C-alpha positions as CSV (number, residue, x, y, z in Angstrom):
1,M,-2.6,5.2,-1.6
2,M,-1.2,3.8,-4.8
3,L,-4.5,3.9,-6.6
4,G,-6.0,1.8,-3.8
5,F,-3.7,-1.2,-4.4
6,S,-0.9,-2.8,-2.4
7,P,2.2,-1.8,-4.4
8,Y,3.7,-5.3,-3.7
9,E,1.4,-7.4,-5.8
10,G,-1.6,-5.3,-6.6
11,Y,-4.0,-6.6,-4.0
12,D,-7.0,-4.3,-4.2
13,I,-7.2,-2.8,-0.7
14,W,-9.9,-0.3,-1.8
15,S,-12.3,-2.9,-3.2
16,N,-11.9,-5.2,-0.2
17,R,-13.4,-2.7,2.3
18,V,-16.2,-4.0,4.6
19,T,-18.9,-2.7,6.8
20,I,-18.7,-3.6,10.5
21,D,-21.4,-2.4,12.9
22,G,-22.5,0.2,10.3
23,K,-19.0,1.6,9.8
24,T,-17.0,1.1,6.6
25,R,-13.4,-0.2,7.2
26,I,-10.4,-1.1,5.1
27,F,-7.8,-3.5,6.5
28,A,-4.5,-1.8,5.7
29,N,-1.9,0.2,7.4
30,F,1.3,2.2,6.5
31,H,4.6,0.5,6.7
32,H,8.2,1.7,5.9
33,I,9.7,0.2,2.8
34,Q,13.0,-0.1,4.5
35,Y,13.4,-2.4,7.5
36,V,15.6,0.2,9.3
37,P,14.6,3.5,7.6
38,E,17.5,6.0,7.6
39,E,14.9,8.7,7.6
40,K,11.3,8.2,8.6
41,S,10.0,10.2,5.7
42,I,6.6,10.0,4.1
43,R,8.3,8.9,0.8
44,D,9.4,5.7,2.6
45,L,5.8,4.7,3.6
46,V,3.6,2.3,1.6
47,F,0.1,1.2,2.3
48,I,0.0,-2.5,3.0
49,P,-3.0,-4.7,3.6
50,Q,-3.7,-6.3,6.9
51,K,-5.4,-9.7,7.1
52,P,-9.0,-9.1,8.2
53,P,-10.7,-11.3,10.7
54,K,-11.9,-14.5,9.0
55,K,-15.6,-13.6,9.0
56,Y,-14.8,-10.4,7.0
57,Q,-12.5,-11.9,4.4
58,K,-14.0,-11.6,1.0
59,K,-11.7,-13.7,-1.1
60,T,-9.1,-16.4,-0.5
61,E,-6.5,-14.7,-2.8
62,K,-3.1,-14.5,-1.2
63,F,-1.4,-11.2,-0.5
64,L,1.6,-9.8,1.4
65,S,0.2,-8.5,4.7
66,H,1.5,-5.9,7.1
67,S,1.9,-8.6,9.8
68,M,3.9,-10.9,7.4
69,I,6.5,-8.1,7.0
70,A,6.4,-7.1,10.7
71,G,6.8,-10.8,11.7
72,R,9.9,-11.2,9.6
73,E,11.3,-8.0,11.0
74,G,10.5,-9.1,14.5
75,N,12.3,-12.4,14.0
76,L,15.4,-10.5,13.0
77,K,15.4,-8.9,16.5
78,R,15.5,-12.3,18.2
79,T,18.7,-13.6,19.6
80,D,17.8,-17.3,19.5
81,I,17.7,-17.9,15.7
82,S,20.5,-19.4,13.6
83,N,22.6,-17.4,11.2
84,I,21.2,-19.4,8.4
85,T,17.6,-18.4,9.3
86,R,18.7,-14.8,9.9
87,H,20.2,-14.6,6.5
88,K,17.2,-16.2,4.9
89,I,14.9,-13.7,6.5
90,E,17.2,-10.8,5.5
91,R,17.1,-12.0,1.9
92,E,13.3,-12.2,2.0
93,I,13.0,-8.7,3.4
94,K,15.4,-7.3,0.9
95,A,13.4,-8.9,-2.0
96,I,10.1,-7.5,-0.6
97,Q,11.7,-4.0,-0.2
98,K,13.1,-4.1,-3.8
99,I,9.6,-4.9,-5.2
100,L,7.9,-2.4,-3.0
101,K,10.3,0.4,-3.9
102,Y,10.2,-0.4,-7.7
103,N,6.4,-0.7,-7.9
104,S,5.8,2.4,-5.7
105,L,8.1,4.6,-7.8
106,L,6.5,3.3,-11.0
107,L,3.0,3.9,-9.7
108,E,3.9,7.4,-8.6
109,K,5.3,8.1,-12.0
110,A,2.2,6.7,-13.7
111,V,-0.1,8.9,-11.5
112,I,1.9,12.1,-12.0
113,T,2.5,11.6,-15.8
114,L,-0.9,10.0,-16.5
115,K,0.9,7.3,-18.5
116,P,-1.2,4.1,-18.2
117,E,1.4,2.3,-20.4
118,L,3.6,2.2,-17.2
119,I,1.2,0.0,-15.3
120,P,2.0,-3.3,-17.2
121,K,5.7,-2.9,-16.1
122,L,4.6,-3.5,-12.4
123,R,6.2,-6.6,-10.9
124,G,3.9,-9.3,-9.5
125,W,0.6,-7.7,-10.4
126,S,-2.3,-9.7,-12.0
127,D,-3.8,-8.6,-15.3
128,E,-7.0,-7.9,-13.4
129,S,-5.3,-5.6,-10.9
130,M,-3.4,-3.8,-13.7
131,K,-6.7,-3.3,-15.6
132,K,-8.4,-1.8,-12.5
133,A,-5.3,0.4,-11.8
134,I,-5.5,1.8,-15.4
135,E,-9.2,2.6,-15.0
136,R,-8.5,4.4,-11.7
137,L,-5.6,6.3,-13.3
138,E,-7.8,7.4,-16.1
139,D,-10.3,8.8,-13.6
140,Q,-8.8,12.3,-13.4
141,E,-11.5,13.5,-11.0
142,F,-10.4,10.8,-8.4
143,S,-14.0,9.7,-8.0
144,W,-12.8,6.3,-6.9
145,I,-11.3,7.9,-3.8
146,K,-14.6,9.1,-2.3
147,D,-14.6,9.1,1.5
148,I,-11.0,8.1,1.7
149,E,-10.5,10.4,4.7
150,K,-13.0,8.3,6.7
151,L,-11.1,5.1,6.0
152,V,-7.3,5.6,5.9
153,P,-5.5,5.9,9.2
154,T,-2.7,8.4,9.7
155,A,0.8,7.2,9.2
156,G,0.8,6.8,13.0
157,G,-1.6,4.0,12.3
158,Y,-3.9,4.4,15.1
159,E,-7.5,3.3,14.4
160,Y,-9.1,6.4,15.9
161,E,-6.8,8.7,13.9
162,R,-7.8,9.5,10.3
163,I,-6.3,11.7,7.7
164,E,-8.1,15.0,7.4
165,N,-10.4,15.8,4.5
166,N,-8.4,19.0,3.8
167,E,-5.2,16.8,3.7
168,V,-6.7,14.6,1.0
169,K,-7.7,17.7,-1.0
170,N,-4.1,19.1,-0.6
171,I,-2.6,15.8,-1.8
172,I,-4.9,15.7,-4.9
173,Q,-4.1,19.4,-5.6
174,K,-0.3,18.5,-5.4
175,I,-0.8,15.7,-7.8
176,I,-2.8,17.9,-10.3
177,S,-0.1,20.6,-9.9
178,K,2.7,18.1,-10.7
179,R,0.8,16.9,-13.7
180,K,0.7,20.4,-15.1
181,N,4.4,20.8,-14.7
């Protein structure tokens, strides 16, 4: 989950969880980095925030949301837009993809190699988000990730589907194993 942040601009998905009817929720979902993914692999997925309903919004900070990307992609499927608009949207999507891919790979490398000095190289992140990311990176026990299996949907994205606790443990073990190598 990219240390709990949106890889695009470092929006802290994890700290913006809310309790609704006694159940903790995060407003985020998986999205393919590529508009038309050649292969629908896990490596092409990023965790992007969704805009929560107004009454659950904690801050007014701006962030790239899942629906903003999907909206642009949806407009490209329309037949009633001009070529100028189509090219503008294509450029916007490519710019978003480039940042998502760059930041995702850099975050992955920082997590695997335990090199917090990589974090300041992230594009578009605030100093506060980078500081929090470094703190989470230094938490080798992953204590910040507590109860993640209750909150993160599967890549299928359905609200009722959640990642399994043993899957979380396997992911953490893979990270620890890669760190040793």
